[in-house]
C-alpha positions as CSV (number, residue, x, y, z in Angstrom):
1,X,103.6,117.2,80.3
2,X,106.6,115.2,79.1
3,X,109.6,117.7,80.4
4,X,112.0,115.2,78.8
5,X,111.1,116.9,75.4
6,X,114.0,119.0,74.2
7,X,116.7,117.4,76.3
8,X,119.0,117.6,73.6
9,X,119.0,121.2,73.1
10,X,119.0,121.9,76.8
11,X,122.5,119.7,76.8
12,X,124.1,122.1,74.4
13,X,128.0,122.0,74.5
14,X,127.5,126.0,74.2
15,X,126.1,126.2,77.3
16,X,128.6,127.8,80.2
17,X,129.7,125.8,83.0
18,X,128.0,126.5,86.6
19,X,129.9,128.7,88.3
20,X,132.9,127.1,91.0
21,X,130.6,127.8,94.1
22,X,127.6,125.4,92.6
23,X,129.9,122.6,91.6
24,X,131.2,121.3,94.9
25,X,128.6,119.9,97.5
26,X,125.0,120.0,97.5
27,X,124.7,120.2,93.9
28,X,121.7,118.3,92.0
29,X,123.5,118.5,88.4
30,X,123.7,114.9,86.4
31,X,127.6,114.5,86.9
32,X,127.0,114.9,90.8
33,X,124.3,112.2,90.3
34,X,126.1,109.6,88.5
35,X,129.5,110.4,90.6
36,X,131.6,109.5,87.3
37,X,135.5,109.6,87.7
38,X,136.8,113.1,88.0
39,X,138.6,113.1,84.9
40,X,135.4,113.3,83.0
41,X,134.3,116.3,84.2
42,X,135.9,118.7,82.5
43,X,135.0,117.2,78.8
44,X,131.2,117.2,80.1
45,X,131.4,120.9,82.2
46,X,129.6,122.7,79.3
47,X,126.7,120.1,79.8
48,X,126.1,120.5,83.8
49,X,124.4,123.9,83.9
50,X,121.6,122.7,81.5
51,X,121.3,119.4,83.5
52,X,120.8,121.1,86.6
53,X,118.1,123.1,85.1
54,X,116.2,120.5,84.0
55,X,116.5,118.3,87.0
56,X,115.6,121.4,89.1
57,X,112.2,121.6,87.1
58,X,111.5,118.1,88.6
59,X,113.3,118.2,91.8
60,X,111.6,121.5,92.9
61,X,108.4,121.3,91.3
62,X,109.0,123.9,89.0
63,X,106.6,122.9,86.3
64,X,104.0,123.9,88.5
65,X,102.3,127.3,88.5
66,X,103.4,129.5,91.1
67,X,99.7,129.0,92.4
68,X,99.9,125.5,92.3
69,X,102.7,125.5,94.5
70,X,101.1,127.2,97.3
71,X,98.0,125.7,99.7
72,X,94.9,127.0,98.0
73,X,92.4,129.4,100.1
74,X,89.9,126.9,100.5
75,X,92.4,124.5,102.0
76,X,93.4,127.3,104.3
77,X,89.6,127.5,105.2
78,X,89.4,124.2,105.8
79,X,92.2,124.0,108.6
80,X,90.3,126.7,110.4
81,X,87.4,124.0,111.0
82,X,89.5,120.9,110.6
83,X,89.6,120.2,114.2
84,X,85.8,120.8,114.9
85,X,84.8,118.3,111.9
86,X,84.6,114.1,113.3
87,X,87.2,112.2,111.7
88,X,84.9,109.8,109.7
89,X,83.4,112.7,108.3
90,X,86.6,114.5,107.4
91,X,88.0,111.6,105.6
92,X,84.5,111.3,103.9
93,X,85.0,115.2,102.9
94,X,88.5,114.9,101.9
95,X,87.7,112.1,99.6
96,X,85.2,113.9,98.0
97,X,87.4,117.1,97.7
98,X,90.0,115.2,95.9
99,X,88.0,113.6,93.2
100,X,86.3,116.6,92.7
101,X,89.9,118.2,91.9
102,X,91.3,118.1,88.3
103,X,94.0,115.8,88.3
104,X,97.4,116.7,87.0
105,X,98.8,115.3,83.8
106,X,102.3,115.4,85.2
107,X,103.5,113.8,87.2
108,X,101.8,110.5,86.5
109,X,101.1,107.9,89.4
110,X,102.2,105.8,90.8
111,X,105.2,105.8,88.6
112,X,106.9,108.6,86.6
113,X,110.1,107.9,84.7
114,X,110.8,111.5,83.4
115,X,113.6,111.9,85.7
116,X,114.7,108.4,85.1
117,X,114.7,108.9,81.8
118,X,116.3,112.2,81.5
119,X,119.1,110.5,83.8
120,X,119.5,108.1,81.7
121,X,119.8,110.1,78.4
122,X,122.3,112.6,79.5
123,X,124.3,109.5,80.7
124,X,124.2,108.2,77.1
125,X,125.0,111.3,75.4
126,X,127.9,111.8,78.0
127,X,129.5,108.6,77.1
128,X,129.3,109.3,73.4
129,X,131.2,112.9,73.9
130,X,133.9,111.0,76.3
131,X,134.1,108.4,73.4
132,X,133.6,105.3,75.3
133,X,130.9,102.6,76.0
134,X,131.5,102.4,80.1
135,X,133.1,103.6,82.9
136,X,133.1,103.1,86.6
137,X,130.9,105.6,89.2
138,X,130.4,105.7,92.9
139,X,127.2,103.1,93.4
140,X,124.5,104.8,94.9
141,X,124.6,103.0,98.3
142,X,127.2,102.0,100.7
143,X,128.9,98.6,100.7
144,X,127.6,97.8,97.4
145,X,123.8,97.7,98.1
146,X,121.5,97.5,95.2
147,X,118.5,99.6,96.7
148,X,117.4,101.2,100.1
149,X,114.6,100.7,102.2
150,X,113.6,103.5,104.7
151,X,110.4,103.2,106.9
152,X,108.6,106.5,108.2
153,X,105.6,107.0,110.0
154,X,103.4,110.2,110.9
155,X,102.0,110.1,114.2
156,X,99.1,112.4,114.3
157,X,97.1,111.8,117.3
158,X,97.0,110.4,120.9
159,X,95.6,107.3,118.9
160,X,97.9,107.2,116.9
161,X,100.7,107.4,119.3
162,X,99.1,104.7,121.6
163,X,99.5,102.1,118.4
164,X,103.3,102.7,117.7
165,X,104.0,99.5,119.5
166,X,102.3,97.2,117.6
167,X,103.9,98.6,114.2
168,X,107.5,98.8,115.6
169,X,107.1,95.3,117.3
170,X,106.0,93.9,113.6
171,X,109.1,95.8,112.0
172,X,111.4,93.9,114.5
173,X,110.3,91.0,113.4
174,X,111.6,91.4,110.2
175,X,114.6,92.9,111.2
176,X,113.6,96.6,110.1
177,X,113.8,100.3,112.5
178,X,111.6,103.1,111.3
179,X,111.6,106.9,112.1
180,X,108.3,108.4,113.6
181,X,107.4,111.7,113.1
182,X,105.4,113.9,115.7
183,X,103.8,117.1,115.7
184,X,105.5,118.8,118.7
185,X,102.5,120.9,119.9
186,X,99.3,119.0,119.0
187,X,99.2,116.8,121.7
188,X,101.3,115.5,124.8
189,X,104.3,113.5,123.5
190,X,105.7,110.9,126.2
191,X,108.9,111.2,125.5
192,X,110.2,108.8,128.5
193,X,107.8,106.4,126.6
194,X,109.7,106.5,123.9
195,X,113.3,106.2,125.2
196,X,112.7,102.1,124.9
197,X,112.1,102.3,121.1
198,X,115.4,104.8,121.0
199,X,117.4,102.3,122.8
200,X,116.4,99.4,120.2
201,X,117.2,101.4,116.9
202,X,114.2,103.4,116.2
203,X,114.5,107.4,115.4
204,X,112.4,110.0,115.7
205,X,111.3,113.3,113.9
206,X,109.6,116.5,113.8
207,X,106.3,116.4,111.9
208,X,105.4,120.3,112.3
209,X,104.0,121.9,115.6
210,X,100.3,120.7,114.9
211,X,98.5,119.5,111.9
212,X,96.7,123.0,111.2
213,X,98.0,124.1,108.1
214,X,99.6,127.3,109.7
215,X,103.3,126.3,109.1
216,X,103.1,127.0,105.2
217,X,100.2,129.1,105.2
218,X,102.5,132.5,104.3
219,X,105.8,133.4,104.7
220,X,104.9,135.5,107.6
221,X,103.6,132.4,109.5
222,X,106.6,130.3,108.5
223,X,108.9,133.3,110.2
224,X,107.0,133.2,113.1
225,X,106.7,129.4,113.7
226,X,109.7,128.0,112.3
227,X,112.1,129.3,115.5
228,X,109.4,127.6,117.7
229,X,109.8,124.6,115.9
230,X,113.3,124.1,115.8
231,X,113.6,124.6,119.5
232,X,111.1,122.2,120.4
233,X,113.0,119.9,117.6
234,X,116.2,120.9,119.3
235,X,115.3,120.0,122.6
236,X,114.5,116.3,121.8
237,X,117.3,115.8,119.2
238,X,115.4,115.6,116.3
239,X,117.2,116.1,113.2
240,X,114.7,115.2,110.6
241,X,111.1,116.9,109.5
242,X,108.0,116.3,107.4
243,X,105.5,119.0,106.9
244,X,102.0,118.6,108.4
245,X,100.2,117.2,105.0
246,X,103.6,117.5,103.2
247,X,102.4,121.2,102.6
248,X,105.8,122.7,101.2
249,X,107.8,125.6,99.9
250,X,111.3,125.0,98.6
251,X,112.8,128.2,99.5
252,X,111.3,128.2,103.2
253,X,112.6,124.5,103.8
254,X,116.1,125.5,103.0
255,X,115.8,128.0,105.6
256,X,115.4,125.5,108.5
257,X,118.0,124.0,110.2
258,X,117.2,120.4,109.9
259,X,119.7,117.7,108.5
260,X,117.2,116.0,106.2
261,X,113.2,116.8,105.3
262,X,110.6,114.3,104.0
263,X,107.9,116.3,102.5
264,X,108.4,115.7,99.0
265,X,107.0,112.8,97.1
266,X,108.2,111.4,93.9
267,X,105.0,111.6,92.9
268,X,101.6,112.3,94.7
269,X,98.5,113.5,93.1
270,X,96.1,112.8,95.9
271,X,98.1,115.4,98.8
272,X,96.4,118.9,99.4
273,X,99.6,120.1,97.6
274,X,99.5,117.7,95.2
275,X,102.8,117.4,92.6
276,X,105.8,115.5,93.2
277,X,109.8,115.6,92.3
278,X,109.9,112.9,90.1
279,X,112.7,111.2,92.0
280,X,113.3,108.0,93.8
281,X,116.7,109.1,95.1
282,X,117.6,111.5,97.9
283,X,118.6,115.0,96.7
284,X,119.8,118.6,98.2
285,X,117.7,121.5,99.3
286,X,120.2,123.9,99.7
287,X,122.0,122.4,102.7
288,X,118.9,120.0,103.5
289,X,118.8,116.6,102.1
290,X,115.9,115.6,101.0
291,X,114.5,112.0,101.1
292,X,110.8,112.1,99.2
293,X,108.6,109.6,100.2
294,X,108.3,106.9,97.0
295,X,105.7,104.6,98.2
296,X,101.6,105.7,98.1
297,X,100.8,106.6,101.7
298,X,98.2,104.1,103.3
299,X,95.7,107.2,104.0
300,X,95.5,107.6,100.4
301,X,94.7,104.0,99.3
302,X,92.7,103.2,102.4
303,X,90.2,106.6,103.0
304,X,90.8,108.5,99.6
305,X,90.6,105.5,97.2
306,X,89.4,102.8,99.2
307,X,91.9,100.5,97.7
308,X,93.6,97.3,99.1
309,X,97.4,99.1,99.3
310,X,99.4,96.0,99.0
311,X,99.0,95.5,95.3
312,X,100.0,99.2,94.8
313,X,102.6,99.0,97.7
314,X,104.5,96.3,96.0
315,X,104.4,97.3,92.4
316,X,105.8,100.3,93.4
317,X,108.3,98.8,95.5
318,X,109.6,96.7,93.3
319,X,109.7,99.3,90.5
320,X,112.0,101.3,92.7
321,X,114.1,98.5,93.7
322,X,114.8,97.2,89.8
323,X,115.9,101.0,89.4
324,X,118.2,101.0,92.5
325,X,116.3,103.6,94.4
326,X,115.0,104.6,97.6
327,X,112.0,102.6,98.6
328,X,110.8,105.2,101.3
329,X,107.4,104.4,102.6
330,X,104.8,106.9,104.5
331,X,102.3,105.3,106.9
332,X,100.4,106.1,109.8
333,X,99.9,104.4,113.3
334,X,96.6,105.9,113.3
335,X,95.4,104.1,110.5
336,X,97.8,101.2,109.8
337,X,98.5,100.3,113.3
338,X,94.9,98.6,113.9
339,X,93.3,95.6,112.0
340,X,93.0,94.9,109.2
341,X,95.6,97.2,108.5
342,X,98.2,96.1,110.5
343,X,98.0,92.5,108.6
344,X,98.6,94.5,105.3
345,X,101.5,96.6,106.6
346,X,103.1,93.4,107.9
347,X,103.0,91.8,104.4
348,X,104.7,94.6,102.9
349,X,107.4,94.2,105.4
350,X,107.4,90.5,104.6
351,X,107.8,91.6,100.6
352,X,110.3,94.2,101.5
353,X,112.3,91.4,103.7
354,X,113.0,89.4,100.9
355,X,114.2,92.3,98.4
356,X,118.1,90.7,98.0
357,X,121.0,93.3,98.8
358,X,118.8,96.0,99.7
359,X,120.1,98.8,102.4
360,X,117.6,99.1,105.4
361,X,118.4,102.4,106.9
362,X,117.0,104.9,109.2
363,X,116.6,108.5,107.1
364,X,119.5,110.1,109.5
365,X,121.6,106.9,108.0
366,X,120.5,108.0,104.2
367,X,121.2,111.4,104.9
368,X,124.7,111.0,106.1
369,X,125.2,108.8,103.3
370,X,124.1,111.0,100.6
371,X,126.5,113.9,102.1
372,X,129.5,111.6,102.2
373,X,128.8,110.3,98.7
374,X,128.5,113.7,97.2
375,X,131.8,114.6,99.2
376,X,133.5,111.7,97.9
377,X,135.4,111.6,94.6
378,X,136.4,109.0,92.0
379,X,139.8,109.0,90.1
380,X,141.6,106.4,87.9
381,X,145.5,106.7,87.7
382,X,147.2,104.2,85.8
383,X,144.0,102.2,85.2
384,X,143.7,101.7,89.1
385,X,140.1,103.4,90.8
386,X,141.0,105.2,93.8
387,X,138.3,107.0,96.3
388,X,138.9,110.3,98.3
389,X,136.7,111.7,100.8
390,X,134.7,110.8,103.9
391,X,132.4,108.2,102.3
392,X,135.7,106.2,100.7
393,X,135.4,103.3,103.3
394,X,131.9,102.8,102.6
395,X,131.3,103.6,99.1
396,X,131.3,100.9,96.2
397,X,133.0,101.5,92.6
398,X,130.6,100.2,90.5
399,X,130.8,99.9,86.5
400,X,127.7,101.8,84.9
401,X,126.8,98.3,82.7
402,X,126.0,96.9,86.0
403,X,123.8,99.4,86.8
404,X,119.9,99.0,86.0
405,X,119.2,102.6,86.0
406,X,122.3,103.0,83.3
407,X,120.6,100.4,80.8
């Protein structure tokens, strides 16, 4: 399903501009993405509402039917007995179910370019309307970095908890820190044992209450469980969230009080709820910053597809870096914390370490930056570029012609 078809008609200049209340922070329109000089906004205002409509189709998975955007009855039944099934048999059942399921034609895996293509087309058409070939914009990442690297883990069991140290020690060898997400009511979490990791610069987030599918089973369940989830998270100072099994509902996630969410992929046809935002950049879900995972999961490659993860990880990471995007990994100490997969993860870290001009950041740092960037504005007065706003001391002013994404 090529959603880029019909872009020109969507950007017809007769389209009314966004209401003023929607033109400020937390917008996902194309102007907010590129952060062009504010002087360019008025001539392009008529195209912004249309750009946000197109972009929202991707980001919020509106290309899927309502039924496809919610867990199936079979999945709900599976979660009722999941805890009774030995983990080896569980992997086998999951693999069979995924292979039997009809693959979506869109988004493609492991790389989907539709949204990248749209951003480029919008920029090209906008520069033509402005009568210029190039201009300045606020770079995607602070201090002139060309892409970002974010490492995350979902720690799903006591066994996985015991493997944390192996993965974090390996990350430190290459100068990385990561975020670890825990199901807050599934097993006993020794928070004191994690104090050392916190002191060393690692970060923790909430991975729901339990891996039982209940949180997004119905709005009634969500309304009942979300306050408990938020209370447990607040007690530990957790500001980030990823849904168990990446089950998700855009409107419900918007109601959560977390600073950032990592429940969306850019593309993932192998999850219980397949789909993807098509974005390798952060975006806004209401007041929450969404940080989609953009590198295929270890579980998917190791257990479902039975493939060596490294070639896929490497190819996808290099592609994201070439676009100037966010390389956000999702691995599990339950799987990648033991050999031979730990060595494979180490090889990935080695290759990420070789990427030049990459910003190594925690999810909370990326969320803060994306908010600051959205509230920072570029003006050009008498030929001199000026930055105003909370990100002005970190933002880099770049020429569009220097951005691979703009070419």
